[in-house]
N, C-alpha and C positions, 0 to 999 in steps of 0.2 A: 564240843565232840560229840559225834554220835556213838552208841556204846554199839555192843555186840548183839545183844536183842533188840535194839531198835533198827539194828539193818536188817536183823531175821526179819523182824515184821515189816519193814519195807519191801523186803523182798516178797513175801507172803500176799501183799497186797498188790503188788505189782504184776504177780505170776494170775493171782485171782481174778484182776484187772484183763491181763492180756489174753486170758483163756474164755470167760464169760461173754466180753461183748461179742465176738463173734460164734458162740455156740448158740442155739436156740433157747437160752435163759437168759434171765434180766442180771446184765452185770450191776446194776444199782443196788438188787438184792445180795448178791453175794458180797458187794462190797460193804453194805449195812451190817451182815451178820460179822464181817471179818474185823472191821474198823470198832464195833461194839464189842468185840472179844477181848482184841490185842488192843486198842487204845481205849477202851472204854467211851466210848461216845455215846450220845443220845441219841435215839431215834431221827430226830430233825438232822444235828449234825453229821450222822453217819449216812443219811440221804443226801444233805448237799455236797458230802466229801465223796460221795458216788459218782454226781452227776461232773465234780470238778475233776476228778480223776481220769474222765475222757479224753481227758488231753493227751494222754500215753497213746490211746490206742487212734485218737485223730492223726496224730504224726506218723504211725505206722501207718496209717492207711493213705496220707499223704504220698507217701514213699511209694510203695505198692502200686498205687492207682495214679502215679505222674504224667501217665502218658494219656490216660481218658482226662486228667486234670488241665493238660496241655493242650488237648482236644477242647475242650471246654473254654478256653481263653482265646483260641483263634476263632470259635463260633462268636464269642462274645465281642470280638474287635471284628466281624463281618469278614473272615477269611476261610472260615469252615465251610464244608460241602454241606448237603442237603441231610444228611446222617447226624452229624456233628451239631447242625442247628436244633435237629430234634434232641438230640439228648441235652441240650442248653435247657431246653423249654421244660423236659422232663425235671431235671433236678432243679429248675427255680419253681416250677409248682408243685411238685412234692415237697418243695421245702417251705414255700409260702403257707402250703395249707397245714402242714408240720406244727408250723406254728401257732397259727390259727386255734389249731384243737389243743395243742400240746402245752401253750401256755395257761391258760385257765387250770388245767389240770395240774401243772405244777405247782400252783398256788394253793390249790385244793392239799396237795399232798405233802407241801412243806407244812401244812398249820396240823397234820394228822399225830398224835400220842396217844398216850396213856394204852388202854385196851385194845386198841386200834394195830399196834405193833407187830401183833401176829398175824394180820391178814394177810400184806403183801407174801408172805410164804406159803399162803393156800391158793393165793392169784397167781404166782408163778408154777406152783405146781399142775392147777387147772390149765394155764398156759401150754406149757409143755406136754401135758398128754394132748392136749387139743392139736397142737403143732403135729405132732405123730400122725394123730388120727388123720388132719389134713394133707401131711405129705404124704403117707400113705395111698389115700384116695386120688390125689393128683397127680401120682406116677400111673396110678392104674388109669387113670384119663388118657396120660400122655401116651402108654402105651398102645391105646385105641386109635389116637389121631396124631398127624402131624405136630409136632412143636412148634411155638412161636420163636421167632428172635426179636430183639427190640425193636426191630423197625416195623414190626407188626401189632404192637400195642399204639393202643388210641390215647387220645387227652384225658376221658374218661377213667382209662387204668391209671393215670398220674394223679388224680384227684382220690382214688381211692389208697391207693400205696401211700401219698401225704397223710390221710387222713389217720389211716392205721398206724404209721409210725409218730403221729403226735400222741395217740392213746398209751405209747410206751412211754411216755412223761411218767407214769402212773408205777410206783414201785412194785416191783413181780411182773410186770410185764416186759419181755423181749423185743425189743427194736427189731432184731436181725431177725429173729425166731417169727415175729408177724408179718413183717414184710415180705420174708423169703418164702411165706408160706402161702401168702396171699398169689404173689408173682407165681408161683408152681400151679396155682388152682386154676389161674388165667390161659396155664397152658405153656408159659414160658419155660425154655429150656433149662434144666437144673443150674448148670455151670454159668449160666444168662440169670439167673433168678439170683442168686448170690453174688455175683458180681454188681449187678442195679441195687441189690439192697445192701451192700456193704458202700457204694458211692456215695448214694443220698444221704448214708450215716455221716459221712465227713461235715456235710453241711450243717445237720441237725444236732450233733454234739456239739460242734464248735458254738453254734448259737445256744445250748446248752450251757457251757461253760460259761461263755460271758455273763449270760443271763444271774446264772448262780452267786457269780463274785458281786453283780449288781443287787439284784434282789435278797439274796441271802448271805450279804457281808460278815455278820458277826457269826454264822455259823461256820463259813470258811476258816475265818480267824481262831476259830475254837478248835475245827478238827487240824488245822496247822499246826497250830502248838501244841498238840499231842505226837503228830509226826516229825515235825522240823522243817526246814526247809532242804537240809542235805537228804532228810529221809523221802521227803516229796519226789526229789529230784530221783534217787535212786528207784522208787516206785516206778516211777514214768519212764526212767531207761529199760527196766524188767518188761515192763507193760508192752514197751515199742517192739523188744525184739521176742519177747512170746508172741506178739500179737502179727509178725510178720510172719513167720512159719506156719501162723495157724490159718492168716488168712490163704497162704498159697496152699496148704493142705484140703481145705473146704473145698475151695474152689476145683482142684482136682479130683474130687472123691465125691463131690455134687452128683446127687442121685444115688448113691449105694446106700442100700438098706441099716446098714451099720448105725448110721445117723439116727435113725428112725427108733431103733433098741435103747440107745444111749439117753434118748431124749425122754422115752418113757420113763426108762429108770431113773433120770435125775427129777421126773415128774412126781414120781411115786416117793421117792426122798424129800423131797422139797416140801409137799403135802404133810407128811409125816412128821416133820420138824414143826412147820407151821401150827397145827393143831398142839403140839407139845407146850411151845411158846404162847400159843394163845389162852391154853390152859393152866399155863403158871401164872400169865398175869389176872387171869380170873380168881386165883387161888389167893395170890398176893393181895389185890385189892380186898378179897372178901376178909 
């Protein structure tokens, strides 16, 4: 039977996953911190658990983007129009390229240990601040020329987005942050950029969860032993609820300057924690 403290831990992990997946911060890194502190997992176990927890945000995205997914199914069956088929090609190309780039990086990240534990925090901080700069720059560009719709994107853009999404297999790199920023730099309308980023995230996150179970079965079992099946279910449900609200909010406020300030602040905070964590490990080893 799940205890009150275990219930609280599950709710916290669900909230962390539900928030961090959609903001330009790395959900993996936030789950690593939360599960290391709350469940006393090793870095490798926490990293694996972070990918596994994406089940909740994937389910939320499937619910929110159900119309887009039905469009993809129609296109796959040959019933969609030209734009539906273009969206299907975008998803297929981006997902395949993500796998080609992301799988090797995941295998490398899964073997990280020891003193490198603090490095993901430094990465996420730099990515966050970089995202803020890129988004700010892209908005200046957008104000000077007409913005693009999805129909204006080229196939080469799909490859770029897929490659960048693959890089997000590394802990500390935000999947939504890096793909949204790239789409904005391409001149894509902000709300369209968020939608296109979140949509391909469904397939990347699903593949990541499956790959995690196959490749890192031991770490999955170890992490689930700490939170338990009941705790996992609660965490996933909380992540779904939080995600649904946040996805809707972000798409509606896409393009507003507030996100830039939040991203910069979180980046500075992440760098501070990363440096502290790295220094602590150096001291412990010495």
